[in-house]
N, C-alpha and C positions, 0 to 999 in steps of 0.2 A: 224568392231567397237569394242570395247573392252565393255562388259555387266556389267556391277556394277548394287549391288543389296544394297539400306540401310533398314535396320532394324529399325522399329519406335513401339512406344505404341501410342495407344488412347490413346484420353484426354488434362490433361493441356500441356504433353512435346510433343507431335504432333499441338498443337495447337500454342506455344511458337517458336517451330521449323519451321514453315511454311514460314518466310519469311526472315528466311536465308537459308532456301533449292531455293525460290523465288532468293535472293542474290546473289544463286550458278547456277540459271540461267534452277532451276528442277519446275516442276510444278504440280502435283496430276492431273490425271484427273477426279479423284475418289473422296467426302466427306469420309473420313473413317468414320464418324463418321454416315453418315446416311448412308451408302455402306456396303453390305454384303459382301461383295472380300476382303481376306487377302491378295493377290495380285495385287498392284495399277501402275496401266502402267502410265507412265510422259510424257511434252511434248515432252524429249529427246528419242528416240528409245532406247537407250539403258544404260538405266536410269529406275529399278521400285523398287517400295516398297514392303515389307511386312509388315504387323501388326500381332504384335506377344503382351505376355505378357510383360508386363517392367521389370520382373524377366526373363527374358527369350532369352532379346537382348543378354546380352555377350554371350550367350550359341550357338546364333543361327550364332556372330560374331567368336567366338569362334573357330568353326566348320567349319567355310568357308561357311553354308548357307549362310550367310550375307557377302557382302566386310566391309560395316559400319556400321554402329549403334550410337543410340542416349541413353544413358541411365543415370540416377542417380547415384551421388558417393553414395549411398547408396545400392544400388543394386549392383555394382560394388564392394566395397567392402564386400559384404557378398559372391559376388562368387569367388571373388580371385584377378579374374585381367590373368590367364593364357594364353597368347598366343594374349594381346590383347595389341595395343599401343595407347594409348591415349595423342594425340595429342594437347588438346586444352578442357580448360574447356569453355563452350558454356554461363555460367552468366545465364543457364534460369532455371525455378522452381526452385527457391530458396527458402529454406527453413531452420529449425532447428532440426538436430537432438536434442532430451531432454529425462530427466529421469525426470518424472511425478509422485506427490503422490496426493495423498486425504489432502484437506486441515485439518491443525490437525494433522498431521502427521511428528514428527519431524525426518524430514531426514537427516540433517546434524550431530545431534547426533548419530541417527543408524549406518552412515559410522563411527565418529569419535571413537567412541564404538567399534567396531569392529563387529557390530551386523551380522549374515546371514540373507539377504534379501533375497527374494524373487522377479522376477522382471516378465513380461511378457513383450513379447514381439516377431516380427518377423524377426528381426535382431540380433540371436544367437552371431554372429561370434565378430561386433563389440563392443554387449554389454558384452562379456566374457570378452573380451579385456579391454575395460574401468576400469572396474572392479578388473580385477586380476592388473592391473597398480597402483590403489587407494591401493591394499590389505586388497581387502573387496572381502567375500565369500557370494555369489551367487547361489540361485538355480534358473535355466532359465525353463520360462515355454512359450515354441511356440506357438502363438495365430496368425491369419490372419488377423483377422478385429476384430473392435470392442474393440479396446484396451483399450476404458476410462474402458468398465463394470468392467476388472478383479479385480482393488480396490474397486470396488463398493461392492462387491459382497464376496471377502474376498478370490477371488485366487490368490491375488498378493500386495503385500507391496505397490507397485510401476510398472511403469511402463516404457518401452523405444519409441520413437515413431518420428515421423516425425512430427513437427510444425508449420504452418505456421503463423494464424492472434491468436493461441491461445484459440479460442472461442471454439470450442469444449472442452477444457480442462476445461474453466470456468462452460460451462455449467452443464458439469457431476461434478463441486463441485472440480475438480483438478487442479492440481497448478504447474508450469513445476517447477525443482528445481535444476535443473542443467546442463547446457549446455555443450553436447560432440562431437560437431563438425558441422559447416554452413554445408549445403549438395546444390549442384547446379547439374545441368545435363553436363556429355562431349562427347563429341561425340572422337567415340572409332573405330579401325580401326584392319582389321584381317591381321597379320605382312607378312604370306605368300602374300595376294592378294597388301600389299603395294610395295613387291617386282617386283610382276608379271604383276600387272596392275598398276603400276607408274604413266605412263604419261597420265592414263586418273586422278587417284585418287587423286594425289599433286594438279591440279589445283579447285579442290570441295573442298581441303583444304585448299588452298589459299582466294577459294571466302567464304566460311566458317567465315576465322580467318578474312578479310576484315571487314565484316559484323559486326561482334564483337565487333571490336575495333571501327567502325564508333559510 
């Protein structure tokens, strides 16, 4: 029987993915939130889960260390998607990629007048392309966390980050000033694995598709 490895990350994506995995007949034997294991066995002898950082999921799938994975559109855009097949939008972990600025900052005028903006973000590629399309010059500052702090201490004029409820922005006196795109998580597949393990992978893809559309 062909072995299948699925790359997942902890947290919201795993929680939202669990029902889809179950619909595909795959149930983890361990809870990734309480287990220290990075390789989780499942109820199916030929399927295992590997737990990696969300930003690393596309890399594991691209290089064949995992056959399938689940990653946010934001992560895939930064990764570039080389060697990956993206057959299905799972409509989970939904949020929006937004530009946010401090209350009182006239973002619209700054953009309209062609001001050079300093933007803090971990989404460098997506942010660069977004502002290039608008003809706006930006200096990008890469941060990995606490993005909201950057405008408050003068590090940046604005930030680009994922926004779900907007409560964190509000708590830090920031407001969303522009939506770049909606974000959700996608099922991704290694292209070589899809050819070599098609008989095993396609039923999993079909089960995911049915679960999403029901």
